[in-house]
C-alpha positions, 0 to 999 in steps of 0.5 A: 412931817413924820419924825423918828419919834412918831415912827417909834411910837407907832412901832411901840403900839404895834409891839404892845398891842396884844401883850408884852412878848416877842413880836414878828413883823414882816416888811421890806428893809429900807437902808439909807446912807448920808455922806458929807461933802468931800467925805469930811465928817461923820457918815449917817446911816438909817434903817427902817422896816416898811410894811406893805401898808406903807407904815415905816418903822425906824430900826436901831442901826446897831441892833439891826447889824447884830441881828442879821447875818448880813444886813446889807445883803437884805437891802430892799428885800422882804424880811421878818424882824423879831422884836422883844420889848425891854423894860429898861434902857433908852430903846424900848425894844430889842431886835432879836433877829432879822431874816429874809422871808424868802431865803432864795432872794437874799442878796440883790443881784443887779443885772441887765438894764438898770434904768435910772431917771433924774428928777430935778426939783426946785425948792419953792423959795430958791430960783437957782437952776445950777445946770440945764436939762442937757447936763443931767441927760448927758451924765447917763452917756456912754462916753468915758467919764459918763455913768453908762460907760462907768457902770458897764466897765465896773460891772464887766458889762453885766449892767447898763443904763440904757434908756435912762433920762433926765426931767425937770426942773420941777417946783416943789410945793414947799420952801427948803425949810419945810423939808430941812428944818434948822438944825435937823436932818433932811426929811427924805421921805417928804422930799421923795414924795413931793419930788416924784409927785411933781414929776409924775405927770411927765415920768412913767415910773412903771415903763418897761416893768419899772425903773431901777432908780431915781436920782433926785437933784435939788437946787439947794443944800440939804442937811450937809449930806448927800443921801443914797439907798432905797425908798420903799413905796408905790409909784405908778402902781408898782410897789418896791424898794426903788434905788434912790439918791438925794443930791445937793449941788456939790454932789450932782456937779461931780460924778464921783459922789453921784456914783457913790450914792448910786452905789448905795442905791444898788445896795452897797455899804461903805468901805473902810481902811483898818485904822479903826477910827470909825471914819469910812472915808479913809480908803481911796481905792474905792468909790464907796469910801473916799470918792475924791482922793486919787480920782480922775477928773473930766472937764464936764463932769468934774471929779469922776468915780474910781472902781469898787472892790471885788467883794462888792462886785461879787455881792451884786453878781458881777464877779463870775465864779471862774474868776474867783479863787477860794482858798482855805487858810493854812493851805498853799497855792502857788503862782496865781495870775491875779488880773487887775480887777478893772480888766474886762474879759479876763481869763484869769483869777480876779478875786481870791477869797481866803476863809479861815477855819473856825471863823464864820463864812461872813468873816474872810479876806479878799485879794485883788490887783489894782493898776493905774490904767484906764479912765477911772483908776488912772490916778490910783496911788500905785500898782499893787495887790490890795487885801481886804478883811471882810466882816459883815457885822461891821458898819463897813464890812470891807476894810483894806489891810495895812502893813504899817503899825499902826495903820495909816489914817488913809489907805493910799500909803505904801503900807496898803500896797503890796508889791513885788517881793513883799509878803503880808501875813494875816492876823494870827499867822493863819496865812500869808500872801506873797507878790512874786512878779508884775505883768501887764494884766496884773500880778503873780501871787502865792497864798501860803500857810502860816507865815512869819510876821513881817512884810519885806523879805519874809518867807511866804509860808512855813511848813507843808500845806495841803490844798483843798476845796470849799464847795459852793464858794467858787471853783476848787483851789487846786490839787488836793495833794501835799505841797512843799513849803514856800521859801524866801522870795518864791514859792516852789515851781514858780520863778 
């Protein structure tokens, strides 16, 4: 069983084979996230560089985040890692830079048919089969609450799970203790290898160009976590980074945690709120954070998934440019119809991005509308405009903003929801967002220049502003002419 220590030793041998100098290594980036039951506990995160010959080198996750402009956009991609040896410290190397080998492929767009296969695998010493094959096959259905229906809606019909199937139960060659030694983390590589090998006579992983992902269902607990991400290896002659999930019974018995792990398989990181406590399960607006709170349920498939935020939809190629409105902080755009993020077929803006001058493009804000409608968002905390701060250097790039001081521990509070007549002002007073009215499809909002601090009964902005265009970041934001200042409760030219 190859441990992290062994992988680090192999990496050291590679780095110092010639001389103590910087070494560039190419391979694919493998990212994996571990999530505790009910989102109660510390999240796990692993990063590895996988060479074409199969050698896998564990990367220090914090160093990797700092070394890449946007580490998560490189999940599954071919990368080059610039290592430098260090003489002191716990880690015997430093990661100086991580860059995509082919910049055009940075950012994995997920489009079209994404076939998943479920592999039901039994530990050799556990006989229990929690669910029959028909249960797992039914999870991929197209009725409300099932996975094909869910991912079609979340992606605005950009993806589907047509052709996905379930297989098993297959018996693993070893007992549970072989894969999860007492007090240790699950050996995900060995679980993947043995589960796919057991299924190989039944499943053609290369069919129709290769499946997108593999949902592994195990009939016993793993290490207290369900896992999702990529597994870079060769199956049936195809060498790629397969979207992969490792699910204990509590995960596959509910579609919310399973969809959360599939989101990791598509490359999505966690989402957080702005309380700063390091817990990534504090944002009930997003299945990629708190999958359980404010979630709907299904008699067959348990707790089902909520939608994801618009930043993540953009990352995966699901947010069309005409639905994105890009604004430079300090300018003013009045009376924007912001349709709810879950509305398929919208003809208005569904995502507002605000970029702050002097800040890198990787640091910005997104504004979206959420409403308690449909099969998946019906139990949200309320109808509101939700604002996220995005910083790709963080463990969780997207944090929901909160008007409360200090921010609430869980973002299903009034402070996280911006409603009619309320204004939110960004840190540094760089811009303000005011909610003017609500309608069936969403809200009417204005984004203004530097605003006064405060939320209720505050002006939208102070002083004149000029609209502008940021090229190649969505459509223009409006006429490049001076606009008058906002006044209390409204912006000029709008009710």
